[in-house]
SEZAFI-709318 format. One record per residue (C-alpha): residue number from 1; residue in three letters; z, x, y. Coordinates in Angstrom, 2 decimals, decimal comma, always signed. Layout:
PT  num  residuo       c3       c1       c2
PT  NUM      ALA        Z        X        Y
...
REM end
This chain:
PT  num  residuo       c3       c1       c2
PT    1      UNK   +35,87   -24,49    -1,35
PT    2      UNK   +35,01   -28,05    -0,02
PT    3      UNK   +32,73   -30,44    -1,91
PT    4      UNK   +31,25   -31,51    +1,46
PT    5      UNK   +29,00   -28,45    +1,08
PT    6      UNK   +27,24   -30,22    -1,81
PT    7      UNK   +25,36   -32,44    +0,46
PT    8      UNK   +21,49   -32,23    +0,64
PT    9      UNK   +20,48   -29,24    +2,60
PT   10      UNK   +23,52   -27,18    +1,99
PT   11      UNK   +23,19   -23,66    +0,47
PT   12      UNK   +25,12   -23,20    -2,74
PT   13      UNK   +24,16   -19,54    -3,26
PT   14      UNK   +22,76   -16,96    -1,00
PT   15      UNK   +21,59   -13,43    -1,56
PT   16      UNK   +21,15   -11,21    +1,59
PT   17      UNK   +19,41    -7,90    +1,33
PT   18      UNK   +20,56    -7,35    -2,21
PT   19      UNK   +19,85    -4,06    -4,08
PT   20      UNK   +20,70    -3,72    -7,74
PT   21      UNK   +20,16    -1,25   -10,50
PT   22      UNK   +20,39    -0,84   -14,13
PT   23      UNK   +21,68    +1,96   -16,18
PT   24      UNK   +23,66    +5,03   -14,76
PT   25      UNK   +23,06    +8,65   -14,09
PT   26      UNK   +19,65   +10,05   -14,56
PT   27      UNK   +18,51    +6,87   -16,32
PT   28      UNK   +19,56    +4,53   -13,41
PT   29      UNK   +16,73    +2,41   -12,32
PT   30      UNK   +16,44    +0,34    -9,17
PT   31      UNK   +15,53    -3,28   -10,08
PT   32      UNK   +16,17    -5,44    -6,99
PT   33      UNK   +14,86    -4,09    -3,68
PT   34      UNK   +16,51    -5,75    -0,59
PT   35      UNK   +15,98    -9,21    -2,01
PT   36      UNK   +17,18   -12,24    +0,18
PT   37      UNK   +17,20   -15,83    -1,22
PT   38      UNK   +19,00   -19,18    -0,55
PT   39      UNK   +19,62   -21,61    -3,38
PT   40      UNK   +19,81   -25,20    -2,19
PT   41      UNK   +22,80   -27,21    -3,34
PT   42      UNK   +22,28   -30,23    -5,47
PT   43      UNK   +18,84   -29,13    -6,79
PT   44      UNK   +17,37   -27,15    -9,79
PT   45      UNK   +15,86   -23,89    -8,96
PT   46      UNK   +13,90   -22,00   -11,62
PT   47      UNK   +13,30   -18,22   -11,35
PT   48      UNK   +10,08   -17,07   -12,90
PT   49      UNK    +7,81   -14,03   -13,04
PT   50      UNK    +6,32   -11,52   -15,45
PT   51      UNK    +8,37    -9,31   -17,75
PT   52      UNK   +10,37    -6,75   -15,78
PT   53      UNK   +10,21    -8,72   -12,59
PT   54      UNK   +13,97    -8,58   -12,23
PT   55      UNK   +14,69   -12,31   -12,98
PT   56      UNK   +17,59   -11,66   -15,21
PT   57      UNK   +19,00    -8,96   -12,90
PT   58      UNK   +18,88   -11,43    -9,98
PT   59      UNK   +20,77   -14,20   -11,85
PT   60      UNK   +23,38   -11,65   -13,03
PT   61      UNK   +23,84   -10,58    -9,36
PT   62      UNK   +24,17   -14,12    -8,14
PT   63      UNK   +26,73   -14,64   -10,91
PT   64      UNK   +28,74   -11,65    -9,76
PT   65      UNK   +28,46    -9,89   -13,08
PT   66      UNK   +26,32    -7,05   -11,93
PT   67      UNK   +27,26    -4,41    -9,26
PT   68      UNK   +24,99    -4,48    -6,15
PT   69      UNK   +24,79    -3,73    -2,49
PT   70      UNK   +24,10    -6,38    +0,06
PT   71      UNK   +25,93    -9,73    +0,08
PT   72      UNK   +26,05   -12,66    -2,38
PT   73      UNK   +27,63   -15,73    -1,08
PT   74      UNK   +28,90   -18,92    -2,91
PT   75      UNK   +29,32   -22,00    -0,66
PT   76      UNK   +29,11   -19,56    +2,49
PT   77      UNK   +31,96   -17,47    +1,22
PT   78      UNK   +31,28   -13,89    +0,17
PT   79      UNK   +31,34   -13,86    -3,58
PT   80      UNK   +33,60   -10,78    -3,53
PT   81      UNK   +36,15   -12,72    -1,57
PT   82      UNK   +36,43   -15,59    -4,09
PT   83      UNK   +39,23   -15,24    -6,58
PT   84      UNK   +37,89   -14,79   -10,03
PT   85      UNK   +39,54   -17,84   -11,42
PT   86      UNK   +38,21   -20,04    -8,65
PT   87      UNK   +34,81   -18,51    -9,06
PT   88      UNK   +34,91   -19,31   -12,77
PT   89      UNK   +35,70   -22,97   -11,86
PT   90      UNK   +32,97   -23,23    -9,32
PT   91      UNK   +30,21   -21,37   -11,24
PT   92      UNK   +29,40   -21,44   -14,98
PT   93      UNK   +27,23   -18,79   -16,65
PT   94      UNK   +25,06   -18,87   -19,76
PT   95      UNK   +23,39   -15,43   -20,29
PT   96      UNK   +20,89   -14,15   -22,79
PT   97      UNK   +22,03   -13,36   -26,30
PT   98      UNK   +25,50   -14,56   -25,59
PT   99      UNK   +27,94   -14,12   -28,55
PT  100      UNK   +31,19   -15,44   -29,69
PT  101      UNK   +33,29   -14,88   -32,72
PT  102      UNK   +31,49   -16,29   -35,83
PT  103      UNK   +34,71   -17,53   -37,27
PT  104      UNK   +35,50   -19,78   -34,30
PT  105      UNK   +34,81   -23,44   -34,80
PT  106      UNK   +32,23   -25,12   -32,56
PT  107      UNK   +35,09   -27,01   -30,89
PT  108      UNK   +36,97   -23,86   -30,04
PT  109      UNK   +33,89   -22,15   -28,68
PT  110      UNK   +33,14   -25,02   -26,33
PT  111      UNK   +37,00   -25,12   -25,37
PT  112      UNK   +36,56   -21,51   -24,02
PT  113      UNK   +34,74   -23,14   -21,16
PT  114      UNK   +37,99   -24,79   -20,05
PT  115      UNK   +39,87   -21,46   -19,79
PT  116      UNK   +39,47   -21,39   -15,94
PT  117      UNK   +41,24   -24,70   -15,64
PT  118      UNK   +44,13   -23,77   -17,95
PT  119      UNK   +47,43   -22,10   -17,31
PT  120      UNK   +48,06   -18,94   -19,38
PT  121      UNK   +48,56   -19,86   -23,06
PT  122      UNK   +48,85   -23,60   -22,15
PT  123      UNK   +47,58   -26,07   -24,65
PT  124      UNK   +44,51   -28,11   -24,07
PT  125      UNK   +45,12   -31,13   -21,90
PT  126      UNK   +43,46   -34,48   -22,29
PT  127      UNK   +41,10   -33,60   -19,55
PT  128      UNK   +40,04   -30,46   -21,34
PT  129      UNK   +39,41   -32,23   -24,67
PT  130      UNK   +37,44   -35,01   -22,82
PT  131      UNK   +35,20   -32,28   -21,08
PT  132      UNK   +34,56   -30,60   -24,45
PT  133      UNK   +33,75   -33,72   -26,20
PT  134      UNK   +31,37   -34,73   -23,43
PT  135      UNK   +29,68   -31,32   -23,44
PT  136      UNK   +29,28   -31,25   -27,23
PT  137      UNK   +27,82   -34,74   -27,18
PT  138      UNK   +25,44   -33,89   -24,47
PT  139      UNK   +24,03   -30,93   -26,37
PT  140      UNK   +24,10   -32,93   -29,72
PT  141      UNK   +26,49   -30,55   -31,27
PT  142      UNK   +29,44   -33,00   -31,69
PT  143      UNK   +28,84   -33,47   -35,49
PT  144      UNK   +29,30   -29,79   -36,07
PT  145      UNK   +32,63   -29,55   -34,06
PT  146      UNK   +34,67   -28,37   -37,14
PT  147      UNK   +32,10   -25,82   -38,40
PT  148      UNK   +32,25   -22,17   -37,81
PT  149      UNK   +29,82   -20,71   -35,24
PT  150      UNK   +28,55   -18,35   -37,88
PT  151      UNK   +27,31   -21,15   -40,18
PT  152      UNK   +24,82   -22,28   -37,44
PT  153      UNK   +21,22   -21,44   -36,85
PT  154      UNK   +20,08   -19,61   -33,73
PT  155      UNK   +19,04   -22,88   -32,06
PT  156      UNK   +22,21   -24,63   -33,07
PT  157      UNK   +24,34   -21,68   -31,66
PT  158      UNK   +22,36   -21,91   -28,33
PT  159      UNK   +23,28   -25,60   -27,99
PT  160      UNK   +27,03   -24,79   -28,61
PT  161      UNK   +26,93   -21,95   -26,07
PT  162      UNK   +25,39   -24,45   -23,68
PT  163      UNK   +28,19   -26,90   -24,42
PT  164      UNK   +30,63   -24,06   -23,56
PT  165      UNK   +29,02   -23,63   -20,10
PT  166      UNK   +28,88   -27,49   -19,51
PT  167      UNK   +32,50   -27,81   -20,47
PT  168      UNK   +33,49   -25,75   -17,44
PT  169      UNK   +32,18   -28,70   -15,25
PT  170      UNK   +31,25   -26,36   -12,56
PT  171      UNK   +29,35   -27,34    -9,39
PT  172      UNK   +26,91   -24,49    -9,99
PT  173      UNK   +25,40   -23,61   -13,42
PT  174      UNK   +23,43   -20,42   -14,00
PT  175      UNK   +21,36   -20,08   -17,14
PT  176      UNK   +19,26   -17,11   -18,32
PT  177      UNK   +16,58   -18,06   -20,83
PT  178      UNK   +18,50   -21,25   -22,01
PT  179      UNK   +15,59   -22,40   -24,14
PT  180      UNK   +15,79   -19,41   -26,51
PT  181      UNK   +15,60   -20,47   -30,10
PT  182      UNK   +15,31   -24,28   -29,12
PT  183      UNK   +12,55   -26,29   -30,75
PT  184      UNK   +10,45   -28,66   -28,50
PT  185      UNK   +12,67   -31,73   -29,03
PT  186      UNK   +15,78   -29,82   -28,02
PT  187      UNK   +14,00   -28,30   -25,10
PT  188      UNK   +13,40   -31,84   -23,93
PT  189      UNK   +17,05   -32,57   -24,49
PT  190      UNK   +17,88   -29,58   -22,38
PT  191      UNK   +15,73   -30,88   -19,62
PT  192      UNK   +17,47   -34,20   -19,77
PT  193      UNK   +20,83   -32,52   -19,50
PT  194      UNK   +19,72   -30,54   -16,39
PT  195      UNK   +18,19   -33,52   -14,72
PT  196      UNK   +21,45   -35,51   -15,25
PT  197      UNK   +23,54   -32,61   -13,75
PT  198      UNK   +21,32   -32,59   -10,70
PT  199      UNK   +21,50   -36,34   -10,36
PT  200      UNK   +25,31   -35,95   -10,28
PT  201      UNK   +24,96   -33,54    -7,42
PT  202      UNK   +25,34   -30,23    -9,21
PT  203      UNK   +23,24   -27,13    -8,63
PT  204      UNK   +21,28   -25,51   -11,48
PT  205      UNK   +19,59   -22,10   -11,53
PT  206      UNK   +17,51   -21,14   -14,48
PT  207      UNK   +15,51   -18,09   -15,56
PT  208      UNK   +12,62   -19,42   -17,71
PT  209      UNK    +9,63   -17,97   -19,40
PT  210      UNK    +8,27   -21,54   -20,04
PT  211      UNK    +6,34   -22,14   -16,90
PT  212      UNK    +5,61   -25,66   -17,74
PT  213      UNK    +9,22   -26,27   -18,04
PT  214      UNK    +9,98   -24,40   -14,92
PT  215      UNK    +7,66   -26,70   -12,98
PT  216      UNK   +10,04   -29,60   -13,75
PT  217      UNK   +12,47   -27,87   -11,36
PT  218      UNK   +12,84   -28,85    -7,74
PT  219      UNK   +12,23   -25,39    -6,47
PT  220      UNK   +10,47   -22,32    -8,01
PT  221      UNK   +11,34   -18,69    -7,20
PT  222      UNK    +8,41   -16,34    -7,98
PT  223      UNK    +9,43   -12,69    -8,55
PT  224      UNK    +7,56    -9,38    -9,30
PT  225      UNK    +8,75    -5,82    -9,39
PT  226      UNK   +12,25    -6,76    -8,13
PT  227      UNK   +10,98    -8,54    -5,00
PT  228      UNK   +10,72   -12,22    -3,95
PT  229      UNK    +7,03   -13,33    -3,71
PT  230      UNK    +7,46   -16,97    -3,06
PT  231      UNK   +10,01   -19,73    -3,00
PT  232      UNK    +8,86   -23,27    -2,76
PT  233      UNK    +8,78   -26,78    -4,09
PT  234      UNK    +7,43   -26,90    -7,56
PT  235      UNK    +4,70   -29,28    -6,79
PT  236      UNK    +3,37   -27,33    -3,82
PT  237      UNK    -0,14   -25,81    -3,99
PT  238      UNK    +1,18   -22,53    -2,55
PT  239      UNK    +3,79   -22,41    -5,34
PT  240      UNK    +0,97   -22,91    -7,88
PT  241      UNK    -1,15   -20,24    -6,34
PT  242      UNK    +1,77   -17,76    -6,37
PT  243      UNK    +2,42   -18,52   -10,04
PT  244      UNK    -1,23   -18,01   -10,95
PT  245      UNK    -1,50   -14,73    -8,95
PT  246      UNK    +1,76   -13,18   -10,34
PT  247      UNK    +0,42   -13,71   -13,86
PT  248      UNK    -2,98   -12,05   -12,91
PT  249      UNK    -4,98   -15,30   -13,08
PT  250      UNK    -4,03   -15,73   -16,75
PT  251      UNK    -2,78   -19,29   -16,38
PT  252      UNK    -3,93   -22,44   -14,75
PT  253      UNK    -1,77   -25,31   -13,50
PT  254      UNK    -2,66   -28,98   -13,85
PT  255      UNK    -1,24   -32,34   -13,46
PT  256      UNK    -1,21   -34,32   -16,77
PT  257      UNK    +0,32   -37,83   -16,86
PT  258      UNK    +2,37   -37,11   -13,57
PT  259      UNK    +3,60   -33,73   -14,88
PT  260      UNK    +2,60   -30,14   -13,93
PT  261      UNK    +1,68   -28,12   -16,89
PT  262      UNK    +0,63   -24,46   -17,15
PT  263      UNK    -2,19   -23,56   -19,48
PT  264      UNK    -3,06   -20,00   -20,67
PT  265      UNK    -6,55   -18,71   -19,65
PT  266      UNK    -8,60   -15,94   -21,48
PT  267      UNK    -9,53   -12,87   -19,58
REM end
């Protein structure tokens, strides 16, 4: 895994003819249908689409946490060939409805993000502690570091779980609905964190329902029914048309004070 692949134009993640299903036996349902996609390194890519489009399934497949056919590659290496420990160092994951033991302190939850860097049963190093402090401060959870996770609100927990993912200090960060339970000011804080990560050369992939927030990304992937409908720059007119179409003309996209926003439309 060479960091030279992080240069502009490199591909961090690639899906090639990927099929994935949910469930098993008679209830098994195909979700992704031969989907192919390249995720540019050093950029933020948001995946959007209506409910049931397969967004979360795609993200789980890219993360290697869901069985699939076809090939998923990380830095040009088939994901299946990358040792799990190395994969965990290279790629951090924040899923929907993530849980952790309620009796763990916020500090201990965030420290879980350092496990890929630690020897078995080894104590935390100075580098581990510095990474956790940086992550907790970035998510404004530092003041709760001694509190139990079970004492926090939903939004506070989400910020701690984000800190756990940030503490990995991975080159690639995948997040599924990371804005769940976050109020608007902390959504803005999340946006600042993502923009800082990308500025540092990292790659971010997010599944978002908030179209206006997704339009802050460098690239937008539009999905429907387990297929890729469009992949383009967030400011491109074709990307906006694809978004409007996939949501059945129920939104409109405008530029307000230099930012793209999506507004709902009545039937």
